[in-house]
C-alpha positions in Angstrom: -35.1 -90.6 164.0 -37.2 -92.2 160.9 -34.5 -94.3 159.5 -36.7 -95.5 156.5 -37.1 -92.0 155.6 -33.2 -91.1 156.0 -32.9 -93.8 153.7 -35.2 -93.1 151.3 -33.4 -89.6 151.3 -30.2 -91.6 149.5 -30.0 -91.8 146.1 -30.9 -95.2 143.9 -27.3 -95.8 142.9 -26.3 -96.1 146.4 -28.2 -99.1 147.1 -25.0 -101.2 145.8 -22.9 -99.0 148.1 -25.4 -99.6 151.2 -25.2 -103.6 150.5 -21.4 -103.6 150.3 -21.2 -101.3 153.4 -21.0 -104.3 155.1 -17.3 -104.2 154.3 -14.0 -99.8 156.2 -10.8 -98.7 154.8 -9.2 -102.6 154.2 -5.9 -102.4 155.0 -2.6 -103.9 153.5 0.7 -105.2 154.6 2.6 -103.2 157.0 5.5 -102.6 154.2 3.3 -103.7 150.5 6.8 -103.3 148.8 7.7 -107.0 149.9 7.2 -108.9 147.2 4.8 -111.5 149.4 2.1 -109.7 150.0 0.2 -110.5 153.3 -3.1 -110.4 152.4 -5.1 -111.3 155.9 -6.9 -108.6 157.5 -4.6 -106.7 160.2 -4.8 -106.5 163.7 -4.9 -102.8 164.2 -3.8 -101.1 167.2 -5.2 -97.5 169.0 -2.5 -95.1 170.3 -5.0 -92.1 170.9 -6.6 -93.4 173.8 -4.9 -93.5 177.1 -3.6 -97.1 176.7 -3.1 -98.9 173.0 -6.1 -101.3 172.2 -7.2 -103.3 169.3 -9.4 -101.3 167.7 -12.4 -104.7 167.3 -11.8 -104.5 171.1 -12.3 -100.3 171.4 -15.8 -99.5 172.9 -16.2 -96.6 170.5 -17.4 -95.3 166.9 -13.7 -94.4 165.3 -12.1 -95.3 162.1 -8.4 -95.9 161.6 -6.8 -95.1 158.2 -3.3 -96.6 157.7 -0.6 -95.6 155.9 -1.3 -98.4 153.0 -4.4 -96.7 153.0 -2.9 -93.7 152.6 -1.1 -94.6 149.3 -3.6 -96.2 147.7 -5.7 -92.8 147.5 -1.9 -91.0 147.2 -3.6 -88.9 149.7 -1.1 -85.6 150.2 -3.0 -84.2 153.0 -5.9 -84.8 155.4 -8.7 -83.7 153.6 -7.9 -86.2 150.8 -9.1 -89.0 153.4 -11.9 -88.3 155.6 -14.3 -88.9 152.8 -13.4 -92.4 153.2 -14.6 -92.3 157.0 -18.3 -92.4 157.7 -20.0 -88.7 159.1 -17.2 -87.0 158.7 -17.0 -83.6 156.8 -14.9 -80.2 156.1 -15.5 -77.2 154.9 -12.5 -75.0 152.9 -12.8 -71.2 151.9 -9.0 -71.8 152.1 -6.2 -73.5 150.1 -6.7 -76.5 152.0 -9.5 -77.7 154.2 -9.2 -76.3 158.2 -11.8 -76.9 159.8 -13.7 -80.6 160.0 -17.0 -81.8 161.5 -17.7 -85.0 162.5 -21.8 -86.3 163.2 -22.5 -82.4 161.7 -20.7 -80.7 164.5 -17.9 -78.6 163.5 -16.8 -74.8 162.7 -16.3 -74.3 159.0 -14.2 -70.5 158.9 -12.3 -68.1 160.9 -11.6 -64.1 160.2 -11.8 -61.8 163.4 -12.6 -63.8 166.6 -10.6 -66.2 168.2 -12.9 -69.4 168.2 -13.1 -72.7 170.3 -13.1 -75.7 167.9 -15.1 -78.6 168.4 -13.0 -81.2 166.6 -9.6 -81.4 167.7 -6.4 -82.5 165.9 -3.6 -83.9 167.3 -0.3 -84.9 165.6 2.1 -87.0 167.7 1.0 -85.1 170.9 0.9 -81.7 169.1 -2.0 -79.8 169.4 -2.7 -78.6 165.6 -6.6 -77.8 166.6 -7.7 -75.1 164.4 -4.8 -75.1 162.1 -5.5 -78.5 160.7 -4.4 -77.2 157.2 -0.8 -78.4 157.5 -2.1 -81.9 157.7 0.6 -83.3 155.3 0.5 -87.6 155.6 4.0 -87.7 153.8 5.8 -90.8 156.3 2.2 -91.0 158.4 1.3 -94.6 160.3 -2.1 -94.3 160.8 -4.8 -91.7 161.1 -7.0 -92.2 164.0 -11.1 -90.6 164.0 -12.9 -90.7 166.8 -16.2 -89.7 166.4 -18.6 -88.2 169.4 -17.3 -86.4 172.3 -14.1 -87.5 173.7 -14.2 -85.0 177.0 -12.3 -87.4 179.2 -9.1 -87.9 177.0 -9.0 -84.6 175.3 -11.5 -82.0 176.7 -13.2 -79.1 175.2 -11.2 -79.4 171.8 -13.3 -82.8 171.4 -16.9 -82.1 171.5 -17.8 -83.9 168.3 -14.4 -85.7 167.7 -11.0 -86.1 167.8 -8.7 -86.5 164.4 -5.3 -88.2 165.9 -2.2 -88.4 163.5 0.6 -90.8 164.3 4.1 -90.9 162.6 5.8 -93.6 162.1 8.6 -94.5 165.1 12.3 -94.8 164.1 13.0 -98.5 162.7 15.4 -100.6 164.9 17.6 -100.9 161.9 18.4 -98.9 159.2 15.9 -98.3 156.7 15.4 -95.5 154.0 12.9 -94.5 151.3 12.6 -91.8 148.3 8.9 -91.2 146.6 8.6 -89.0 143.3 5.2 -88.0 142.3 4.2 -86.2 139.1 0.6 -85.4 138.0 -1.3 -83.0 136.3 -2.0 -79.9 137.2 1.9 -78.8 137.2 1.6 -81.1 140.3 5.0 -82.9 141.9 6.6 -84.1 145.4 9.9 -85.6 146.4 10.0 -87.1 149.7 12.9 -88.3 151.5 12.7 -91.0 154.7 16.0 -91.9 157.0 15.6 -94.0 160.1 17.5 -96.3 162.3 19.4 -96.7 165.6 22.0 -93.7 166.4 23.0 -95.2 169.3 22.1 -98.5 171.5 19.9 -96.4 173.1 18.7 -93.7 170.8 16.7 -94.2 167.6 16.1 -91.6 164.7 13.3 -90.9 162.3 13.8 -88.0 159.6 11.4 -87.2 156.6 11.1 -84.0 154.5 8.7 -83.5 151.6 8.2 -80.6 149.0 5.1 -80.9 147.4 4.0 -78.7 144.8 0.6 -77.9 141.9 0.0 -74.7 139.8 -3.9 -75.9 141.2 -6.5 -76.0 138.9 -8.1 -72.3 139.0 -6.9 -70.2 135.7 -7.0 -66.6 136.3 -8.2 -65.1 133.2 -7.7 -61.5 133.8 -4.4 -62.3 134.9 -3.7 -64.8 132.4 -2.1 -67.3 135.1 -3.0 -70.4 135.8 -0.9 -70.5 139.4 -3.0 -68.4 141.6 -4.5 -71.2 143.2 -1.2 -72.6 143.5 0.0 -75.1 146.4 4.0 -75.0 147.8 3.9 -76.9 150.8 7.1 -77.9 152.7 6.8 -81.1 155.5 10.0 -81.9 157.8 9.7 -83.6 160.8 12.6 -85.3 163.0 11.3 -88.3 165.4 13.7 -89.4 168.4 13.2 -92.3 170.7 15.8 -92.3 173.6 16.1 -95.2 176.2 18.4 -94.7 179.0 16.8 -97.1 181.2 14.9 -100.1 180.9 12.0 -98.1 182.7 12.4 -95.0 181.0 11.7 -94.3 177.4 11.4 -90.7 175.8 9.8 -89.8 172.6 10.8 -86.5 171.0 8.9 -84.7 168.0 10.4 -81.8 166.0 8.3 -80.2 163.1 8.8 -77.6 160.9 6.1 -76.8 158.2 6.1 -74.1 155.4 2.8 -73.9 153.5 3.4 -70.7 151.1 0.0 -71.3 149.1 -2.5 -69.2 146.7 -6.2 -68.1 147.0 -7.6 -67.9 144.6 -10.7 -69.9 144.4 -14.2 -68.2 144.2 -15.5 -66.9 140.2 -18.0 -65.0 139.4 -19.0 -67.3 137.1 -19.3 -70.3 139.4 -16.4 -72.2 137.2 -12.4 -72.4 137.8 -12.0 -69.2 135.5 -11.6 -66.1 138.6 -11.4 -62.2 137.6 -9.6 -61.2 140.6 -7.1 -58.5 140.3 -5.5 -59.1 143.6 -5.1 -62.9 144.3 -5.3 -63.8 147.7 -2.9 -66.1 150.0 -2.7 -68.6 152.5 0.4 -69.4 154.2 1.5 -71.0 157.5 4.6 -71.5 159.3 4.7 -73.9 162.1 7.8 -74.8 164.1 6.5 -77.6 166.9 7.8 -80.2 169.2 6.1 -82.6 171.7 8.2 -84.6 174.5 6.4 -87.8 176.1 8.4 -89.5 179.0 7.0 -92.8 179.8 8.4 -94.4 183.2 7.5 -97.2 184.4 9.8 -98.1 187.1 7.3 -98.0 190.0 5.4 -101.1 191.3 1.7 -100.2 190.7 1.6 -97.3 188.2 3.1 -96.0 185.4 4.1 -92.2 184.8 3.6 -90.4 181.7 4.4 -87.0 180.7 3.2 -84.8 177.7 5.0 -81.3 176.6 4.5 -79.8 173.4 4.7 -76.3 171.9 3.6 -75.1 168.5 4.1 -71.7 167.1 2.6 -70.2 164.0 2.1 -67.5 161.3 -0.8 -68.1 159.5 -1.1 -65.6 156.6 -4.6 -65.4 154.7 -6.0 -62.7 152.5 -8.2 -62.6 149.7 -10.1 -60.3 146.9 -13.1 -59.6 148.7 -14.9 -58.0 145.2 -13.7 -61.7 143.1 -13.1 -58.9 140.5 -11.0 -56.0 138.9 -11.9 -52.2 138.7 -11.7 -52.7 134.9 -15.2 -54.6 135.1 -16.5 -52.6 137.9 -16.2 -49.5 135.2 -17.4 -51.4 132.6 -20.4 -52.3 134.1 -21.5 -48.5 136.0 -21.0 -50.2 139.8 -23.2 -48.1 141.7 -20.2 -46.9 144.2 -17.8 -46.0 141.5 -14.3 -47.8 141.7 -15.1 -50.7 144.3 -12.0 -52.7 144.5 -11.3 -54.9 148.2 -8.9 -57.0 149.9 -9.2 -58.8 153.1 -5.8 -59.4 154.8 -5.1 -61.7 158.2 -1.6 -62.0 159.8 -1.8 -64.2 162.5 0.6 -65.4 165.3 -0.5 -68.4 167.2 1.3 -70.4 170.3 0.1 -73.5 172.0 1.7 -74.8 174.4 0.3 -78.1 176.8 1.7 -80.2 179.4 0.2 -83.0 180.8 1.1 -85.7 183.5 -0.2 -89.1 183.6 -1.0 -91.5 186.1 -1.7 -95.1 184.5 -1.9 -98.0 186.8 -0.2 -101.2 185.9 -1.9 -104.4 184.7 -1.2 -106.3 187.8 -1.7 -103.7 190.1 -5.5 -102.9 190.2 -7.5 -101.7 192.7 -11.6 -102.6 194.5 -10.4 -105.5 194.8 -8.1 -106.3 191.8 -10.8 -105.4 189.1 -10.3 -101.7 188.1 -7.5 -100.2 186.1 -7.3 -96.5 186.3 -6.1 -93.9 184.8 -5.8 -89.9 186.6 -4.1 -87.0 185.5 -4.0 -83.0 184.9 -3.6 -80.8 182.3 -2.5 -77.7 181.5 -2.9 -75.1 178.2 -1.9 -71.8 176.9 -3.2 -70.2 173.8 -1.9 -66.5 172.8 -3.3 -65.3 169.4 -2.4 -62.0 168.1 -4.6 -60.8 164.3 -3.4 -58.0 162.6 -6.1 -57.7 160.0 -5.9 -55.1 156.9 -9.2 -54.4 155.3 -10.0 -51.9 152.4 -13.0 -50.4 154.0 -10.9 -50.4 157.8 -10.2 -46.6 158.6 -6.6 -48.3 159.8 -5.2 -51.7 161.0 -7.1 -53.8 163.2 -5.4 -55.5 165.7 -6.4 -57.9 168.6 -4.7 -59.8 171.2 -6.2 -63.0 172.7 -5.0 -65.4 175.7 -6.6 -68.6 177.1 -5.5 -70.9 180.2 -6.9 -74.4 180.5 -6.3 -76.4 183.9 -8.2 -79.3 183.5 -7.7 -83.0 185.8 -9.5 -86.0 184.6 -9.9 -89.7 186.0 -11.1 -92.9 184.7 -11.9 -96.0 185.9 -12.2 -99.5 183.9 -13.8 -102.4 185.8 -14.3 -105.9 185.5 -17.3 -106.6 186.4 -17.0 -110.0 184.9 -14.7 -111.7 182.7 -16.8 -110.9 179.7 -18.4 -107.5 181.1 -16.3 -104.3 181.7 -17.8 -100.9 182.8 -15.8 -97.6 182.2 -16.1 -94.3 183.7 -14.4 -91.3 183.3 -14.7 -87.7 183.9 -12.7 -84.5 183.5 -13.1 -81.3 185.1 -11.9 -78.3 183.1 -11.2 -74.1 183.7 -10.9 -72.1 181.0 -10.0 -68.2 181.9 -9.5 -66.1 178.6 -8.4 -62.4 178.2 -9.8 -60.6 174.9 -9.0 -56.9 173.9 -8.3 -55.6 170.3 -8.0 -52.2 168.8 -11.0 -50.7 168.8 -11.3 -50.6 172.6 -13.0 -54.1 173.0 -12.1 -55.9 176.2 -13.7 -59.3 177.2 -12.2 -61.7 180.3 -14.6 -64.9 179.7 -14.3 -67.9 182.3 -16.0 -70.7 182.1 -15.9 -74.2 184.1 -17.3 -77.4 182.2 -17.5 -80.7 183.3 -17.7 -84.0 180.9 -17.3 -87.7 181.3 -18.6 -91.1 180.0 -20.4 -94.0 180.9 -19.3 -96.9 179.0 -20.6 -100.9 179.6 -19.0 -103.3 176.9 -19.8 -107.1 176.7 -17.5 -109.3 175.3 -19.4 -112.2 174.3 -16.4 -114.1 172.5 -13.0 -112.9 171.9 -14.5 -112.1 168.2 -17.5 -110.4 169.0 -18.0 -107.0 171.1 -21.1 -105.1 172.5 -21.4 -102.2 173.9 -23.5 -98.8 175.2 -22.5 -95.7 176.1 -23.4 -92.0 177.5 -20.5 -89.1 176.9 -20.6 -85.5 177.6 -18.6 -83.2 175.8 -18.3 -79.5 176.0 -16.4 -76.4 174.6 -15.8 -73.1 176.0 -18.0 -70.0 175.6 -16.3 -66.9 173.9 -16.6 -62.9 172.4 -17.4 -61.7 169.4 -15.3 -58.8 168.6 -17.0 -56.6 165.8 -17.6 -52.8 167.0 -21.2 -52.9 165.1 -22.6 -55.6 167.2 -25.1 -55.0 169.6 -24.0 -55.6 173.7 -25.7 -58.8 173.6 -24.3 -60.4 170.8 -20.8 -60.0 172.3 -20.5 -63.0 174.4 -21.4 -66.6 173.8 -21.7 -69.5 176.7 -20.2 -72.8 176.6 -22.1 -75.4 174.7 -22.8 -79.2 175.7 -23.7 -82.5 174.2 -24.9 -85.4 175.8 -24.2 -88.7 173.3 -26.0 -92.0 173.7 -24.5 -94.5 171.7 -24.6 -98.7 171.0 -22.2 -100.5 168.8 -21.3 -104.2 167.7 -17.7 -105.1 166.9 -17.7 -108.6 165.2 -15.2 -110.9 163.3 -16.3 -113.4 161.0 -15.0 -116.1 158.9 -12.3 -117.3 161.1 -11.0 -113.5 160.6 -11.5 -113.0 156.9 -14.4 -110.6 157.6 -15.1 -108.0 160.1 -17.7 -105.2 160.7 -18.3 -102.3 163.2 -21.5 -100.9 163.3 -22.8 -97.8 166.0 -25.9 -95.9 166.5 -26.0 -92.6 168.3 -28.0 -89.6 169.4 -26.3 -86.7 170.7 -28.4 -83.9 171.9 -27.0 -80.5 172.3 -27.8 -76.9 174.3 -27.1 -74.2 174.2 -25.3 -74.6 170.5 -22.6 -72.5 169.1 -23.6 -71.4 165.5 -22.0 -69.4 162.9 -24.7 -66.4 161.9 -24.7 -63.0 160.5 -25.9 -59.1 160.1 -26.0 -57.1 157.3 -24.4 -53.7 157.4 -24.7 -50.7 154.9 -20.9 -49.1 154.4 -21.4 -45.4 153.8 -20.9 -45.6 149.9 -23.6 -48.0 150.2 -22.3 -51.3 149.7 -22.9 -54.1 152.0 -21.0 -55.9 154.9 -21.8 -59.2 156.7 -20.9 -59.4 159.9 -20.2 -63.0 160.9 -20.7 -63.9 164.4 -21.0 -66.5 166.6 -24.3 -67.2 168.9 -26.2 -69.7 170.8 -29.1 -71.4 169.9 -31.3 -73.0 171.9 -30.6 -76.5 170.9 -29.8 -79.2 168.7 -30.0 -82.7 167.6 -27.7 -85.0 165.8 -28.7 -89.2 165.4 -27.2 -91.7 162.9 -25.7 -94.9 162.3 -21.8 -95.6 161.3 -20.6 -98.7 159.6 -17.7 -100.0 158.2 -16.4 -103.5 157.3 -14.1 -105.1 155.1 -13.8 -109.1 153.9 -11.1 -110.4 152.0 -13.2 -113.4 149.5 -10.3 -114.8 148.5 -6.3 -114.6 148.1 -6.3 -112.4 145.8 -10.0 -110.0 146.1 -11.0 -108.1 149.0 -14.1 -105.8 149.0 -14.2 -102.9 151.9 -16.8 -100.2 152.6 -18.0 -97.4 155.1 -21.1 -95.8 155.2 -23.2 -93.6 157.4 -26.5 -92.2 158.0 -26.8 -88.7 159.7 -30.1 -86.7 160.6 -29.5 -83.3 162.5 -31.7 -80.4 163.0 -31.8 -77.5 164.9 -34.8 -76.9 168.1 -35.8 -73.2 168.4 -33.2 -71.4 167.1 -33.9 -68.0 165.4 -30.5 -66.9 163.5 -29.0 -63.2 163.4 -31.2 -62.2 160.5 -34.4 -63.1 162.3 -35.3 -66.4 160.6 -36.5 -69.5 162.6 -34.6 -72.1 161.5 -36.4 -74.5 164.2 -36.4 -78.0 162.5 -33.8 -77.6 159.5 -30.8 -79.9 159.1 -27.7 -78.4 160.6 -24.9 -77.3 158.2 -22.5 -79.1 156.6 -23.8 -82.1 157.7 -25.0 -84.2 155.1 -27.9 -87.3 155.4 -25.4 -90.1 154.1 -21.8 -90.7 153.2 -20.2 -93.7 151.8 -16.7 -95.3 150.5 -16.9 -98.8 149.0 -14.0 -100.3 147.5 -12.0 -103.1 146.1 -8.5 -104.6 145.7 -7.6 -107.1 143.5 -4.2 -108.9 143.9 -3.4 -109.9 139.9 -0.4 -111.6 141.7 2.2 -110.7 144.2 3.3 -108.0 141.9 0.2 -106.2 140.7 -2.4 -104.8 142.9 -5.6 -102.8 141.3 -7.7 -100.4 143.3 -10.9 -99.2 142.8 -13.3 -97.2 145.1 -16.0 -94.7 145.5 -17.0 -92.2 147.8 -20.0 -90.7 148.1 -22.2 -88.0 150.3 -25.4 -86.1 150.2 -26.2 -82.3 149.6 -25.4 -80.6 152.3 -26.5 -76.9 153.9 -23.4 -74.7 153.6 -24.5 -72.1 156.2 -27.2 -71.5 158.9 -27.6 -67.8 157.3 -29.2 -68.9 153.4 -30.7 -71.6 151.8 -27.4 -72.2 149.3 -26.7 -76.1 149.2 -24.0 -78.7 147.9 -24.5 -81.1 145.3 -24.7 -84.6 146.1 -21.4 -86.5 144.9 -20.5 -90.0 143.8 -16.5 -89.5 143.1 -14.9 -92.6 141.6 -11.3 -93.0 142.5 -8.6 -95.7 141.1 -4.6 -96.6 141.2 -2.8 -99.9 139.7 0.1 -100.5 141.7 3.5 -102.6 140.5 5.8 -104.1 143.1 9.0 -105.1 142.9 11.5 -106.3 146.3 12.5 -102.5 147.3 10.4 -100.3 144.9 6.9 -99.5 143.7 5.4 -98.1 141.1 1.7 -96.4 141.1 -1.0 -95.6 138.6 -3.8 -93.3 140.1 -6.5 -91.2 139.7 -9.1 -89.3 141.9 -12.4 -88.4 140.9 -11.6 -89.7 137.9 -15.1 -89.0 136.0 -14.3 -85.4 136.4 -17.0 -84.4 139.0 -17.8 -80.9 139.7 -18.9 -80.3 143.7 -18.7 -77.9 146.1 -16.7 -77.4 149.5 -18.0 -74.1 150.8 -20.5 -71.9 149.6 -21.7 -68.0 150.4 -25.0 -66.0 149.2 -25.0 -62.8 148.4 -24.6 -59.8 145.6 -21.0 -59.6 144.1 -21.2 -59.3 140.8 -20.9 -55.7 139.0 -22.3 -57.7 135.6 -25.8 -57.9 137.3 -25.6 -54.9 139.5 -24.9 -57.4 142.6 -28.1 -59.3 142.4 -28.0 -61.6 145.5 -27.0 -65.6 144.3 -24.9 -68.5 145.2 -21.2 -68.3 145.2 -19.4 -71.9 145.8 -15.5 -72.8 146.2 -15.2 -75.9 144.0 -13.3 -79.1 144.5 -10.3 -80.4 142.4 -11.6 -81.8 139.1 -10.0 -85.2 137.8 -6.5 -85.5 139.0 -3.8 -88.3 137.6 -0.7 -89.0 138.2 2.4 -91.6 138.9 4.1 -92.3 142.5 7.5 -93.9 142.7 8.6 -95.3 145.8 12.5 -96.7 146.9 12.9 -98.4 149.6 16.7 -98.9 150.9 
C-alpha cells in the first residue's frame, strides 16, 4: 500500500487527529462513582482468548472498550461504540446494526438466504453471530474487538475478527444500582442491577433494562413520529458456583425482547417518510451458557463450555416506501403499485466445547511450552417464512448445519524474551438446505486455519510481534429460483493475514501506544452481487445473491494510545488506515470491479478525545469520531459521506451516585449508514438514483446512576 497516498486521501481537518492518534479509548477507574477517582491508566485484561492476559502483552491487534468508556458515550448498543475503534464499521438496513465489518471484511445484510458471517459476536460465551442487533451494553464489563482472522480460537465465524462482549461477574459483597436516562426523541431507559453472594459457594448478578425511543423519523403520510421506534428489553442473570476449590461453574441466562419499528428510507432522502405500511424489526431471544473450569488435575485444567440460543427474528418493510395515493397521483406505469416484504425467521444455535489448558508449572518440550487442545461442536437451525407481495404464496425454507472442529495451540518460550505461538484448527461443516420452490442443497466444507506468532518482549514495557494468520469461512447456497445453476452455490473463502505490531508503555506507565500494520490476501472472496429481473407487470426485481470473486487485498495501519498528562487531564485516540481492492472481479451485472475499493471499507477512521477532571466531583469529556467515505455496495457507485462527529459529556460525582449530561453528534451532522441505487419514486417515473438510510441526528440527554 502506498501509505503516503492513503494519508493524502484524508481530509486536512484530520491533521490534529493523526497527531493525537498516539494516544485508544482511555479508561477510568473501575467504579467512577467513588469520590476519590483513580486517574492512572488501568491494566486491561483480555478474556476472549484461551488464557486471560494483559492487553499490552497480547500479540494481536485489538481494542478493549470498558464500562467507563461506554458510560462516557452513554452508549446503549454496540453500534454506538464501534466508531471509537480503528477499522471497524457497520451496516444498517435495519433498526439496529446487525452486521459489522472489520478491516473492510464483513456482511451487510440478510434476506432469503442463510449466510456465513465474517465477524463473530460472542456475549458471555453465547454465539450471537448474525443476530448482533440485540447487543445492549447495559451492565457490560468490556467489549473486546479482535481485528484480523481468529481461526484457531473461533473458526469460520471469525475470518475478519471477533467482537467478544463480557458482562460483570457476581460481586463478592452485596451491591446494586439503578440507572435512569431521559433524552430527546422521547427516549428513556430504566435499569436495575442486583449482585452478591446467595450462599458461601454461590454468587449471583441480575440486570434488567427497558429502553424506549420514538426514533428520529417522521412519517408524514401517516402523521406519526414513532414508526421507526425502539422498544428494547434486556434481562440477564449470571451465576457463579464454586462447589469445591477445584471447580468453578459460570452460568449466564438471557432474555432479550426487541420490538422495534423499521421505517427508515425516505423517497426524499431525509427523515420524513411516506410509507403507508411501515416495517418492523423484532427479536426475541432466550439464551444460556454454562462454563465449567476444573483445576484439580496435576498437569492441565479442563474447561467445558455449553451454549444455546433460540431466537425469533421478524423483519419487514414497505418495499415501495410510498403509498397508493402517491402512485395514483403520478400515473404509475403499472397502476396501483404497493408492495411489502416480510421475513419471519426462527434460529437456534447450540455449541459445545471441551478444552484442555496446561498449567504454568507443567509445560512440555523441556518445560518450555504451554499448550491448549480441544474439540468443538456447533449446530445451527434456521427456518424462514417469507411473505412477499409478488410471490404466488408463502415462501418457506429450512437450513441446518453441523460443525465439528479440533484445535491445538502451543506457546513456546524460545528465550526469556522471545515466544513462538503456533495454532491450528481443523473444521468440518455439513449443511442441508431446502425450500418451498423445490430447491435443495447439501454443501459440505472441510477447512483449515491457524496462526504463527513470534513475540519479543524487550522490556516489561515493550512488546514487538510478527504474525501470520489464516482465516476461513464456509461456502453456501443461493436459493432464488430465477438464478442460473452456476450461481446457486459458492465456495469457502480464505484469507492470509500478515501483521507486525508494537505495544509500548511510556512515562512510567502514564502513557501507552499500540501500533499494527497488516496485509490481508483474500482468495475466493464471497461478495454480495445482484441480477435485475423484470416482473410480468413491468416493475423491476433485484435479485441479491452471493458469489465468489477471484481475490482481493486489504491492508493498513492501526494505532491506539492514551496519555495521562496530569492528574486532571488525559488525552486518548485511535486511528486506522485501510486500503482495499478487488482483484479480477466481475459482478453479476457484468461490471469489472478489479481495482475498486471494497464495500463498507473507509480509507481512514479515527477517534480522539480528552478527559478533564475539574476536581474529584466533575469530569468533562469531549471526543470526535471520524471516517472516510465508502462504497455501499459492489453493484453500484453510491458512497457515504465522510464524517466528523462531535460527542461530549459532563459528569458530576457523589459517593453513591452520579449524574451525566451527554450529547452525541452534537453538531447535528447528517450521514448515511446504508445505501442503494434503483428507481422507486413514482414522482420521477422511477428514475434510478441513490437512496440512503440516515444515522441519528444530534442526541442529547441526562443519565442518573445510583449505587446502593
